[in-house]
N, C-alpha and C positions, 0 to 999 in steps of 0.2 A: 406496658409492653412498648407502646409507641414512644414513650419518653426514653426508654432504654435504647431502642433502635436508633432514635435520632441522636442520642449522645454518642453512639458508636458509628456515626457517619452516614446513616441511611436517611433517605427521604421517605416520609410516611404520609399516606393519605387514607381516608376511610371511605367505604361504601356503606350507606345506611338507608333507612326508610325515611320518606318524606314526613311521616307522621310521628316518628319516634323522638324520644328525648335527645337523641344524638344530634338532631337538627340544630339545637342550641348549644349543647355541651361540647361537641367536637370543635367547632370554631372558637368557642371561648377558651379551649385548651391550647389553641394555636395550631390546629391541624386543619387541612382541607378536607371537606366532606363532599362527596358526590351522592346526592340524594336520589333515591329510586322510588317510583310510585308502586307500592306493594301493599298487600293485605293478606290476612290469614285465611285458612281454608275452612274455618268454622262457619256454620250457617247452612242455608238451603242450597239446592242445585244452582240457582242463579248466582248466588254469591261465590260459590266454589268455582263456577265457570269464569267469573270475572277475575278471581284470584289467580287462576291458571293462566289466563290471558296476560295479566300483568306480569306474572313470572316469566313467561316466554319473552315478552318485550324487555324485561330486565336483563335476561341473559344476553340478548342482542346488544343492549346498551352496555353491559359490562364487557363484552368482547371488544366493542369499539374503544372503550376507555382503556382497557388493558393493552390493546395494540398501541395506543397513543402513549401510555405511561411506561410501558415495558418494565414492569416490576421484576425483581429477582425472585420474589416469593409472595404468596398470598396466604393470609391466615383468616379462617372463619371461626367465629365464636358462637354460632347458633343464631336462631332467629330468622326472620323473613329475608334479610339482606344477604345472609351467608350463602344460602343455597345457589342463587343465580351467580354470585361472584365465584364460588368454588367450581360450579359447572363450566362457567366461561373460562376460568383459568386452566382447568383440566383440559378443555378442548384445544387450548392454545399451547399446551405443553409446559405451562409455568408450574414450578414446584408449589404444591399446595399443602397446607396444614390445617388442622382443626384444634382449637382448645375447648375442651368440654369442662365446664365449671362444676356441674352437679354430679352427685354420686350415681344418679341414674341418667344415662345419656338421653338428650332430647330427640324428638322425632327427626328433625333436620340433620342433626349430627349422626344419628344411627345410619341414615341412608348415605350421607356424604362420606362417612368414615371409610366406606369400601373403596373410595376412589381417590383418596389423598395419600401423600407420602407417609405421614404419621398423624396419629391422633394423640394429643397431649392432654393429660387429665389432671384435675385438681385432687380428686379422691382416689386412693389406691383401688377401691372396689370398682370404680368406673372402668378401669382397664380390663377387668375380667368380664364385665357386662358387654363389651364390644365383641367378644368372641375371638377365636383363633385366626379368623380370616383378616382381621384388622390389626395393624401394628399400632398398639396403644402403649404409651409411655407415661408413667407417673412423674410429673414435674412440679406439682403443687399449684397454688393459685397466685397468679401475679397480683401484687398488692402495692398500692401507692407508697413510696418511700416516706412520705410525711407521717404515715401512721407509725412506722418504726421509730421515728425520731421525736415524736410528740412528747412534750413535757407536761405533767399534770399541773405543776405550779404555774407555769407560763400560761397554760390553757385556762385555768381558773381566773388568772389575772386578766387575760385578754377578753374573756367572756363575761367577766363581772359576776361570777357565780360563787355562792357561799356553800362549802361542803357541809354534809355529804350531798352527792348529786346522783340523781336517777335520770337515765336517758331512755326514752321510749322512741323506737325508730322502726316503722313498718316497711321501709324500703322506699325507693324513689317514687313509686306510684301510690304509696299509702296503703293502709290496711284498716278498713272501716271498723271491723269488730274491735280491734285493739284501740283504735283512735277514740271510739265512743266510750269504751270502758275506762281508758286513761283519763279522758276529759272529766268523767264523773268521779273517778277514784281520787284524783288529785286536784279537783276543782275547788275544794275547800282547803283550809289552812293545813300545812304540813310542816314538820320540823326538819325538813330537808328540801333541797332544790330539785325541781323536776323540769327537764327539757323534753318536750314532745315534738318531734319532727313529723308532721302530719301528712306531707305530700300534697301535691297541687290539687288533687281531686277533693279531698276531705277538708282541707284547711278552712275554706270559707264557712263551713257549717259548725265549727268548733269554737268554744269560748271557755274562759275560766275566771273565777273570782279570787283565785289564790295568787298573791303577789310573788310567791316563790315558784310559780308554775308558768313556764313560757311555752307557748304553742307557736311553732314556726312552720312555714310552708316548705322550706327547703334549706339545706345547709351545705354549701360547697366545701367548707372547711370542716368536714365531718371528723377529721382526726383530732381537732381541738375538743369537740364535744365528747368523743370517746375517751380522750385522755383525762378530761375533767371528771368523768363518771366513776362512781363506785359500783353501781349496778346498771346493767343494760338490759332492756327488753326489746327483742328483735324477732322478726320472721326468720325462717330457715333458709333463706337464699344463700348461696355459696359466698357471694361477694360480701354480704353483711357478716357472716360467720368468720371469714378469714380476716376481715377488717378488725373485728373485735380481737381475734387471736393476735394480730400484729401489735396491738396496744397492750393486750393482756388484761382483760376485765372479766369479772363475774357476770354471767349472762343467763337470762331466762329466755328460752327460745319457744316461740309459738308458731309452729309450722303452718303454712297455708294448707288447708285441708282438702282442697278440691282438685289437686293434680291427680290425673288418672293413675300415675305410677307412684304416688306418695313421695315425690321427689324431695320436697322440703323436709318431710319426716325422716327420710333416710339420711339426708344431709345432717340433720340435727342429731340423730342417733350416733353418728360417727363421733361427735363431740361429747355427747352425754355419756356414752359407754367408756370414754377415756377420762371421765371425771372432770370435764372442762366446762360443763353447762348443765342447767336444769331444764327439764322439759315441762311445758304447760300446754296441754291440748287446747286447740282453738275452741272446742265445744264447752270448755270449762271457764273461758275468759268472761268475767263480768267485773264490775268495779270493785266489789268486796274481795273476790279472789285475787285479783291483780294487786290490789293494795296490800293484802295480807302476805302474798308471796314476796313482794318487794321488801316489805318491812321486816320479814323474817330474815332475809339475806342481809339487810342493812344492820340488823342486830346481832349477827353471827360473824364476827370478824375472822375467826379461824376458817370457817367454811368459805367465806368470800375470798380470802387469800388463796386457799387451796384451789378453788375453781379458776381464779385468775392465773395462777402459776401453770396449771395444766393447759389452760387455753393458750397461753403464750407459747408453750412447748409445741403446739400444733401449727404454728405459723410457718410459712414457707417463703422466707425472705429472698431466696435466690431464684424463684420461679420465673420472674420476668426476664432475668439474664439468661436462663436456660432456654426459654422460648426464642428470645432474640438471637441467641447463638446458633440455634438450629436453622432459623430462617436465613441468617447471614451466610452460613456455610452452604446452604442450598443455592443461594443467589450466586455465590462465588463459583460453585460447580458449574452453574449454567453459563457463566461468562468466561470460564477458564479454558 
């Protein structure tokens, strides 16, 4: 979304958490980040009191920054940094929007959605879950353009991979159960290549004896790895699902099981019910099951291609332009 806004003549900056991945990734992408000291509300009364105090300070800080920056519009995407930024923007009369990535709205967005101009959602079901009091519009999931343009042949050449290729990706933070199962499942010789993107937390504890099994800490060029893959094993985060959809690959989805509202399970079901992915419950993940499910798909070309075609049909290539257009229109209204 930021890239599209910048291409359309807008200046873009980010508000984020001091401890989040954005601290490194946003500047690397060429955007300015204003980092806020924030923490979650989980924990005992002392930790909650500290989190609320940090939130109040963040609102004051955001108000000061917004007065200085004078943005035409503000977009929240959930998480700790969205709430103080949305609250500050709302108090200053700046047009505010939210983009909700998941099929079940998160806690921050459920509250903030009552106070913004529009809530823009990735999944159609999410619009209904906000209720009638909230203006929720289905726009899809903004997705990096590189994913739509990725070439399998070029990706295989750049990465030096020999097909067929399996990609195991638990998300930016990693997924311990999947990582441990994959390290064991593919740690011995395989007649196919395996790339396991483990995340920064789990990477140091993983190893493999298989020369066709790569374990990586992180991959900024995820589009190349997705384009090279024949089968992808992922968590049920919205970003991962729509990234796979943009490239169009057969996916086995292992939803994170500990969300109170089954957020990732419901994300996954949207794709599974439309013939775009297979579901593997987290409780069933072990090395034997994971390898068997992967090899079953690798051995069934017709099934694999049907999943990939359905997955590609669910991509939303115009979502970033839609969000950017609404923000720019709001900014022009404010200055007109």
